[in-house]
N, C-alpha and C positions, 0 to 999 in steps of 0.2 A: 777914623773912629768907627767902632763896631757897636751895634746895639743888639739886644736880644728881643725877639718877639715871641710871645706865647702863641703857639699854633692852635687855632680854634678847630676843634673837631665837632662834626655835626652828625647826629643820629636821626636820619630822616629829616623832618622839619622841626625837631625839638630844640631845646636850648643848647647853646654851645658849651663845650667843656674842653679841658686840656687832657690829652691822652698820655698817660705815663705807663710805659711797658717795662716789666722787669727783663732781666737777661743781659745780653751783650751791650756794653757801653763802648765809648769811642776808644778805649784802651784795650779792647779785647776783640780782635777782628780775625775771622777766618779768611784765608786767601785761596780761591779756587785756582786750578792750574791754568796757565796761559793758553794752552791749546789742548785739544781742539775746542773751539767755541761751542760746538754742538753739545758738549757735556753740560753746558749751563744755559742753553736755550733749546729745549727739545720738546717735541710733541705739542706745539702751540695749538690753540683751540679756536673754535668758531663761535662759541657762546659762553657767557658767564655762568649760566646755570649748569649743574653737573649733568653728565650724560648717563645713560643707563648702565654703562660699564662700572659705575662706582658701587654697584652691589646694593644700592638702596641706602647707603650710609646717611644721606641727607634727605631722604624721603620724609615729607611731612614737616620739614623745617619751616617755622612760621615767622621767621625774622630774616632780614638781609644778613649776609656774611660781612664781616669786617675786613674787607679786602679792597676798598677803594682808597686812593691816595689823594691827599690835598696838595696844593702847591708847596706847602711847608714840609711835606713828606710824612705827615701823620696818616694813620690808617683809621678809616671811619666805616661805619655801617650805613648804607643808604640803598634805597630801591633803584636809584638811577644808575644807568649803565655807562660804561666807558667806551671809547673808540680805540684805545690802545692798551697794551698788556705788558707786564714785566715781572721781575722777581728780584729778591735780595737774599735768596737762600730759604731755608726752612724756618718759618716763623711761628708755626702752629704746632700744638700737640695732638695726640690722638683723639682728644675731646673737642677739637676745633677751636680751642682757646689760643689766642696769641700769647706767646711767652717771651718774645723779644722783638725789638724794632728792626733788626737786621741780623743776619748770620755771617754774610760774606761782604767783602769790600766792593765786589763787582755788582753794581746796581744797573740793571738793564731795562730798556724800554723796547718792546717788540710789537709785531703786528698780530692782529687777532686770527688771521688765517695764513697758513704757510704749508704748502705742499699737501693739503688735505688732511693734515694731522689733527687729531682730537684728543683731549685729555680730560678725565674727570677732575673736579675741583677738590683741593685740600685732601689729597690722599695721605695716609700716614707716612711720615718720614720722607716725603717728597717736597720739593720746594713749593712755597706758598704763592699762588697765582694772585697778582695784584693788577688793578685796573686804574686807568687814568682817563680823564675827559679827553685829553689830547697830548701831543708830544711837548707842547710848551709847559704844561703842568708837570710832566715827568722830568723835564730838564730843570725846572725850578726846584723840584724835590731833591735833585741831585743825581738823577739817573742819566745814562747816556745810551746812544743807539747800540743795539745788539749787532755783533759781528756776523751772525749767521743769518737770521731771518730778515735783517735789514742791512745786508752787507754793503750796498751802495751808499746808504745813509751813514753807516759807520765810517767808510772811507772818506766821505765828504767831511764828516765831523773831524776826523784826524787831519785832513788837509788844512781845514780852516784853523784847527787848534795849533798846528805847526806854524802857520803864517802869523797867527795872533801873538804867539810867544817867541817868534823869530828863532825857532829851533833849527839845528843843522840837518835833522832827519825826522821823519814821522815817529811819534812815540809809540811804544808798545801799549797794549790795553791796560796793563797794570800800572804804567806810569800815569796814564790819565786817571785811573781809579784812585791812586794815592792822592792826587791833587783834589779831586772831587770829594773824597772822604773827609779831608780836613775842612774843606770849605762848607760842607753841609752839616758840620758838627753841631751838637747841642751844647749850650752853656746854661747851666742851672735848669735843664729840662726844656729849653726853648731854642729855636733856630736863631742863628746869628744873621743879622742883616748889616748892610753897610751903606753909607750915603753916596749918592752920585747925582749929577744934574739930570733931571728927568728928560730934558730936551736932547740929551746925548745918548739916551738908551735906545737900542734898536727894537724893532717889532719882535715879539715873541718872548720878551723878558717880563718877569713878575716883580711887582713892588707890593709893599704893605702900607695901607693907609687906613687909619681909624679901625684897626684890627680886622680889616678886610683884605682880601687878595685881589689885586688889579693887574690885568694884562695890558702891556703897552702894545697898541695896535692901531695902525691907520691914523696917526696923529692924535689919538685920544687914548682913553683908558676904558677897559671893559671889566666889570666886576665878575669874579668867579663865584659860582655856586655849584653844589653837586649836580644840579639839573642842567647847568650850562652857563653861558655868559649873559649878563643882563646889565642894565644901567650904564650905558656909555656916557662918559663925561669928558670934557676937554682936559688937556694936560694943564697942570698948574706950574707956576714959577717956583724956582728954588730946588733944593735937593730932595731926592726921594729915598725911602728906605728900601733898598734893592734886596730881593729874596733869592733870585736866581744866582747860583755861584758865579763869582766874578770871572773865573776861567771860562765858563760857558757863555757868559755875556760877551767876552772878548771873541770867542769862537763864532758866535752869531754875528757880531760886528764884522768879522773877517770873511763872512760869506755863507755860513751855514744857515739854512732856512728851516726852522722847526715847523712841523705840521700843526695847524691851528684849526679847531673845530668850532667855528663861531655860531653855527645854527644847530639847534637840537633836532 
């Protein structure tokens, strides 16, 4: 049985809302080339704030950019910073407004620093830089490790994915992306969750409880906020509404270890 959960988006510490973006829906997906990976993960950066090379496009901006990702995959504006970075293609227009939820099927999670490269934020007609509290959030949102800047993690993810699904050979990136694209889909504008015994979920998986996002970790649950994890509680009996795509849950159970940033 699958249920839909309305993903709550937060602007700073203000009231929650549901973010509905026009543009590409699940039946209209652009597919990037399989190789080389560098075409879709280039010039990673060391800070979320734009560098001087942006020509002053964002100078004087008095509000946070809407480029932070929740565990449900929604994009929010918050002053809080992330520890990981990624993209889903070009989501913004020349006026910095988001016009789609995603452009391509290949959703990546990357490192903030890679070979000293730096890039300005939200350049026209370039991919939209997105930020996550940690990798567990990115995986819950439906992203997977980048094959360039996180090559070792990507290979580990493929190995565990292969074992979890008993495949005869390691899948290509596009094979993984097709599965994740279906499992992170929206139904009536909301992410789909599915029930599973909480006691059987591995660390690094997200569930939804009382319209909040909770990380399974260390025998308990940690509540996600844009500022970090808070409010550890004990696990409860019975099924949980699992947010992390089931294929990713199986991959974690088979040995992949997502990065978790417990302390701000």
